[in-house]
N, C-alpha and C positions, 0 to 999 in steps of 0.2 A: 804210157806207151809213147814211143817216138816213131811215127810212121816212116820217117826217112831211113831208119835202119833197114827196113825191108828193101827199099830201092837201091841202097848201097850194097846190101848183102846179096842181092840177086846175081851179082857178078861172080861170087865165089861159093855161095851156099850149096848149089847143086853138086859141085865137085867135093865139097867137104862133108856135107850132110847126106847126100844121096837123094835122088828124086823121091823115093818112097817116104823118107822122113820129112820132106818139105810139106807133105799134106797137112801136118799140124802146125807148121811154122807160120807165124804172123796171121793167125786164123781169126781175124777181127770180126768178120761177119758171123762166124760160128759162135764166138763169144757173145756177141750182141743177141743172137737168137736165144741164148740161154738166160738173158736178162742181166748179163754182166755190164757194169758201167765201165767204160774205158776212158780214163783221163789222159789226155795228150800232154806232152811235155817236151823238154829239150835237155840234152846233156851236152850241148855245145861246149867245147870244140870238137868232140868226137864226130859229130855230124855238124852241118852248117847251122842248124837251129832256126832257120827262117820259117816263119809261120806259113807262108804260101807254099813252100816246098813240103811242109808237113801235111797241109790240107790236100795238095795235089797227090802226094804219095798214098794217102788214105783212100782217095776216091778213084785214082787211076791204077795204082799198083804197077806202075811203070817208072823207069828212071827218068831223069830230067830231059832226056832226048827222045822219050816215047818208047823205049825198049822194054819188053817184058820177056823173060826167058822161059825155057821149057820147065814145066812143073811148077809154075809160079802161081797157080790157082787164082785166076781173075775173079772167081766166084767169091773170094774172100775180101774183095774191095768193099767199101761201105758207101752209103749214099752221101750226098753233100750235106743233107740235114744232119745225119749222124756225125759226119766229120766236124761240122760246126759245133755240135754239142761236145764232141771230143776235145775241142779247144776252148770251150767256154764254160758251160754249166757243169759238165762232168768233172773237170778239175776243181771247180768250186765245191762240188759235192764231196770229192775226195779229201778236201781240206776242211770239211765241216763248215763251209762258208756259203752254201747255196742260198741262204736267206739274206746274204749280204751282197753277193756279186755273182757273176756268171750269166746273167741275163739282164735285159733292159726292162725294169719294172719300177713302178712307184715304190719308194721306200728303200730301194737298193742303191748302192754306190753307182754313180754314173761312170763306169769304166767301159770305154768302147774305142773302136778303131774305125776310121773312115777310109775305105779303100778306093783305088782308082777304077775298079771295075766290079761288076756284080759276079762274084765267084760262084754264086748259086746257079748261074745261067750260062756263062761263057764256055767255049770249048775247053777241054781239059788242059791242053798245053798253054792256053792263054792265061790260066791261073798263075803260071810261073812268071808272067810279065806284069802281074798286078803289084802295085806299090801302096804303101801306107801314105795317105795324104794328111791324116791327123790322128793324134792319140789323145784321148780324154781319160783322165784318172780322177776319180772322186769329183767329177763335174768340172774339173779344171783342164784346160788345154795344156798339155805338156810337150806336144810336138806338133809342128805344122810344117809341111813340106814347102819348099820354095815354089813360086809360081812356075807353071809349066811341067811339073813333075809327073802329072798324069800321063803324059805322052812318052815318057822314058821307058824303054824296054830293056830287059836284061838279055844279052846274047850269051846263052850258055855254051856256045861253041868256043867262046873266047875265055872261058874260065882258066885260071892258071893251073898248070900241071902240078900235081903234088906227089909226094913220095909215100902217101898213105897206103897201107897194106891192102886195101880193097879196090885199088885201081883196076878198071876194066881192061886196060891194055897190057896187063901183066899176066903171063901164063901161070896158072895155079896148079902146080904139080908137086 
């Protein structure tokens, strides 16, 4: 599942699907209550595929500017702990690799990311400003940000305009 689909779709889904049909759309919390494991992922370039956007979309159920539309069912957002599992242990489980990766434990590959902020505690919109400082794969550092990267913020108001069909500023009739 790619959580960012929901925050991109919220700009057109109500008019295309209708408010009533949205009740079962992107019903992550309902799935989790039944015991379903939801592995997160990306199909970039359809969506941006940035992990912080995926995490934010799952826990906020709002677009990157904090907007949530009518009938968007905020009760279907998931907790930060669930979102973290969605992007770590649950994809490992889906790939039959939960004994090898997906959590930090003795005997598993040391695959991890060091972030510029604690996404489990900061305000929702601050999640989008969080950056990767270091990536470790199999115990080896494969990426390390240049000094001072922790203070860099993304200004989502300055994102380039696109001609993608889901743009919010296009009338959907």
